N, C-alpha and C positions, 0 to 999 in steps of 0.2 A: 668423519661420522656426521650423520644427520641427527640432531639432538632436539628432543622436545623437553622443555623445562616447565615443571609444574610447581607452583608455590604461591603463597598469598601475602603473609605479613612481612614486616621489616626483616625478620630473621632470615627469610629466604632470599633477600636481595643480594647478599654477599656471594652466594653461590652462583647466581646469574652473572654478577659482575666479574667473578673469577673466570668463568667460561669465556666471556667476551674479551677480557683482558688477555687471555691466552690464545685467542684466535679460533676458538671452537665455533662450529657452524650450528647456531641455535635457530632452527627453522620455524619454531612456534613456541608460544608460551601459553600454558593453561593456568588460569587463576579463578578464584571464586567471583561470582557476580558482584557488581558495585553495591555497596551498602550505604544506608543513610548514616551520616556522621556530623558532628558539630551541633551547635544550638539550632541551626536552621534545618537540621536533618536532611541536608543535601546529599544526593547520591554521589559517593566518592569512590574513585578507583583504588584498588589495593596498591600497596607500595611496589609489588612485583609488576603489576600492570603498568604503572607509571614508568618504571624503569624500562620495560619492554617497548612501550610507545616511544620513549626517548631514543631508543636504539633502533627503531624502525622494524621491530619484530611483530609478526602477526600474532594477535591475541585471541584466545578462545575462552569463553566464560559460561560453560554449561552449568545448570543448577545441579545436575547429576550426570554420572557416567554409566548409569545402569541401563539406559535405553539403547536399542540397536542402532538408531540413527546416529547418536553421539559416538558410539563405539566405531561405527563404520567411518565416520568423519575423521576420527583419530587415526584409524588404521590406514586411511587413504594418504596420510602424510608420509607414509613409507619411511618411518624413522628407524635409525639403527639402535637408538638408546633413548629412554625417558628417564630424566632425573627429577626426583620429587623431594621437596623440602617444605614441610609445614603447609601442605596444600589444603588440607581440611576436608577433602572428599574421599570416600571409599573408592578404591580401584578394583573393579571386578576382575576376575581371572582373564576375561577377554582383553581387557586393557593391559594387564600385566604381560600377556603373551604377544601383544601386537608389535612392539619394537623387536628388531632382529636379536638384540642382546638383552631384551627384557627391561626391567625398571630397577633403578637403584635409588636409595633414600639417604638423605643427610639427616641423621637422627641425633638429637641433643642429649645424649648420655653415652656412657661406656656400657654398651650392651654386654650381657643381658640384664644389667643391674636395674634399669628403669625402662619399662615398656609402657607406652601410652601417651596421653595428651599433655601431661605436665611434668616432664622429667626434671626440669631445672628446680622447680619449687619443691618437689618431693625429695630431691637430693638434699636440699638445704634443711628442710624440716626433719629429715632423718639424721642430720648431723654428719653427713658425708664430708670428707675432707678433699674429695677429688670427684670431678665429673669429666666430661669430654664429648667428643664427636665420634660416632660410628658411621662409616659409609657401609650400607647394607644392601645386599641383593634382596629385592622385595618378593614376598610370596603372599599367599592368601591369609596368613595369620597376622596377628597384631604385633608388628616389630619382631617377628620370629625368624626372619631370613638369615642366610649366611653373612657373616661379617667379612668385609673386604679390607677396610683400613680403619684404624683406631688412632685417636690423638687425644691426649689427656690435658685437663685444665684444673689447676688447684682451686679449691673453694676456701678462700681466706676467712678468718674468724669474723670479719666485718662485712663480707661481701653480700650484696643484695641480689635478688633475682634479676633485676635490671642489668646490673653489672656483669653477672655471669652470662646472661642472654647475649649481651654485646660481645663478650669475649668468645663465646661459642659460635656466634655468627661469623666472626672473622676466621676462627679456626676451621669452621665448616667449609669455607671457601678454599682454604689451603689443603685440607684433607681431600676435598673433591678433586682438585687438580692432581694430587698425588695418586688417587685412585685411577683417574683418567690416563695418566702417563703409564701406570702399570698395566692398565687394560690394553693400551695400544702396544705395549712392549710384550704382552703375553706373559707377564710375571705375577699377575694377581693370584693369591692363594686363599680361596674362600675358607672360612673357618666356621664350623657349626657352633651354635649357641648351646650352652648348658641350661636347659629349662629350669633346673632345680635352683639356679641362682637368680631367677627372674622375679621382679616385683612389678605390680601394676601401678603406674603413675596416673591415677584417676584425674579427671578434669577438675579444676578448682571450682569451689562453691563459695559464694559470698558469705554464707553462714560460718565458714571456717575462719573468717577474719576476726570474729569476736574473741577478745582475750578472756581467758579463764585464769584469774589471778591466783587460784589455788595450785596451779602448775608451777614447776621449778622455773626460776628465772632463765636458765639456759634454754629451756624449751620455748618460752615466750619470745626470747631474743631471736631464735630461729624463725618463729612465726612472723615477727616484724620484718625480718630480712627476706623471707620467702615471698611475702605478699607485697613487697615494694618492687614495682609500681602498681600492681593490681592483685587483689582488690583492696589492699591496704588494711593492716591490722587496726582494730578499733576497740574502744571501751566506752561504756555508758557513763555519763556525768550529767546530773541534773536533767535526765530524760533526753539528753542529746548524745549522739554518737561522735566521740572525739577520735580522730584518726591519729595513729602513731606511726610516723614515717621512719624515724630513726631512734634507736635506743642502744643500750649496752648493759650487760650484767653488772650488778654491784654486789657489795658484801653486807649490806644492811639486813635487818630483820624486823618483823612486826606483823600486824594483822594483814593478811593478803588483800591487795587492792588499795591499801591506805598509804597516803603520802607520809614518808618519814623524814624527808628533808627536801628542800628546794632552794636553789640559788641560780646564779647566771650560768652555771655549768650543766644544770639539768634538774629534772624533777625525779627524785628517787622514790619508787613505789615498792612496798613489800610484796613478796610473792610467797608461794608455798615453800620455797627453798631459795633463800637469798633475796636479792632485790633487783629491780630493773630501773635504770636511769633513763628517763625519757629525754631525748635530745632535740627532737623536732616533731611538733604536733600541729593539728589543724582542727578547728571547730567548724561545724556546718556553715557554709556560706562565707567562710573566712579564708585567709591565705595560710599556706604552710609557714610556720614560725619556729625559729630557734627558741629553745627554752627561755633564754633571757628576755626575748621580745614578748613571748607569751605571758611571762610572769609580770611584765609591766602593766598588762591589762586584766590579769586574772589572779585572784588570791586562792591558792590551793591549800592554805593552812587547814589541817584537820579533815581534808577531803578524802573520801574513800571511793575510788572508781569502781564501776561495775554494779553499783546500786541502781 
């Protein structure tokens, strides 16, 4: 099969790697235009573009696929299948219909549970104990197409979004090859989604990262884990936003936001229900520090965060 692969971030690299490792003919890669990155704001290729260049694959980077010229260019590639993973651009119906077998997507949740841009983070925030990968036939809806292959991944009680992301990326590559082999064998059995079970995983907003200490500790713990590595949960202290990278629920109680205990094992802060033990924090302009190192330079006795 002649395959077009469309993806942009690190999450999508594993799918491309899996195709290449299994000898599939990737004739072109579509990825978003280079973006400024780093302190120098230098234009930087996406991880998928870099991997494609390393493999000698032609790369296309349209700002949109809505134009007739861009659609004609893609159709002229005469692909049998287009595989999409976190591409970041809307695919119009003309693009979805261009490959002989249409387009399939590597989606980071067990559909129809979470549809949309941030399924990993929304699953953690909701307290889900399981997520996974769904290989889906794409249609004009938002992650509404028929499910082709599903593979589950547990969400452990300490798992961060970054860790789940990496696990799903690997699983996505494996599930994609499973789907490809079934497609070639003619054994794929598309399954309709139950729309009644769907939830919208809206894009993350930095404002969501601010901790509300009146909430239960278990909810704040999920917030910390869901927003690691971005945008990172934070709380105000002396007019500065302190980032909370790692934490765990505790059993203490007190006025929400106030420190009730602090030693080398952590900084215990009261919440609306229970307490949260801060394990790794960061002040603006500083480094990420374990609690013991942070306490060497900061006295938190009597401190109430969030003021």
